[in-house]
C-alpha positions, 0 to 999 in steps of 0.5 A: 250049300242048297243044291251046290250053289257057291258060297257068297256073303253080304252084310248089313250095314256096310259102314257105322258111325258111333259117338265117342261115348262107349256104345255097341251095335250089330251087323247082319250077315246074309248067306245060303243055308250051310255055308259058314263064316267067322267074324274078327275085328281089326281094333282092340276097341271093337269087340265081338260079343256074340256071333263070332261064327255061325252058318247061313244067315246070322248076326255079328254083335260088337261093341265099342269102347268109349274114345277117349281121344279129341281124334277120331278113329277108324276100325273095322269087322269083317264077317264072311269076308265082308267088311263093316267099317266103323267110325267113332267121334273123338271126345267133344270139349264141352266144358261145364262150370260150377258155379255159374255165378256169384253175388259179391258185397260191396267190400269185395271178395275172392272166389274159385269156380270149377272146371270139368272138361274132358281129358286133352281139352285145353281152356283158358279165362278171362275178365270183361272188367279191371275190378274182376281179375283172374288170380289163379288158373287163367289156363288148363287142360282138362278139369281145372280151377279158376280163382277170381277176386273181386276188389272193392265197390266204392260207389253206390251202384250195383255193377256186374261183370263176368268171367269167361271160362273155357267157353262158359259164362260166370257171371259177377253181381257186386253191390254198391256201398249203403251211405251213412253219416255222423256228425260231432258234435251234435250240439254246440253252445252259443255266447250271445255275441256272433261267433263261428263253429264247425262239424266233422261229417263221417261217410263212406267215401262216394256218399254224397252229402250236404249241409245247410241251416234251418234259421236265418241267423245261422249261416254254412260258410264252408263245407256246404256239400261234399262227399265222403269225410268232410267239414262244415263251417258256420257262423252265427250272429250276435 
């Protein structure tokens, strides 16, 4: 020591807060020339990588292993009799899902969503609409998969709903039905006397239609309008 002075030690910093991910840090040791010191840790997840001992001023470098627990933890590094307290955060339960949405045809479909989440983090899955149902993976912990079913859309309107999975939104858009029509027969003979007939209409459920005559001597007697499959009755004069 200098001029026989007693050895005293100071370190900086004396506290450190680190994230859950693996990281590293350092602590400086301040003392008189010739004053020897050593450094040690209180936890297996704190490792001294250099500066485990020294004389006079110096630096202790250390590494912090990743914390895979949800709970924070605390350990210490002692250098020259002085203590650095290291507090490491626990895992943050932030989820990712893939894909993040789907566009579905009117006929409906089945699909799945992958959930990525740290081990120990629990999650649930729910739907915002009755036509979008969770068929598997309604809850889980860590990584997982959610299965879902989209029912057929029997209307002509596009509809939207979502699944909420581990706090993330999976958006579903479903097309409406496309209306098309056929009639049978497409021609009909008519005697010179008065008569009647009928025409079968074939269409998709939910598709509306009307029937009208182009001449005064033919009249629609039934089925002037309908939805989906139906029948039109007509009469003609002599």
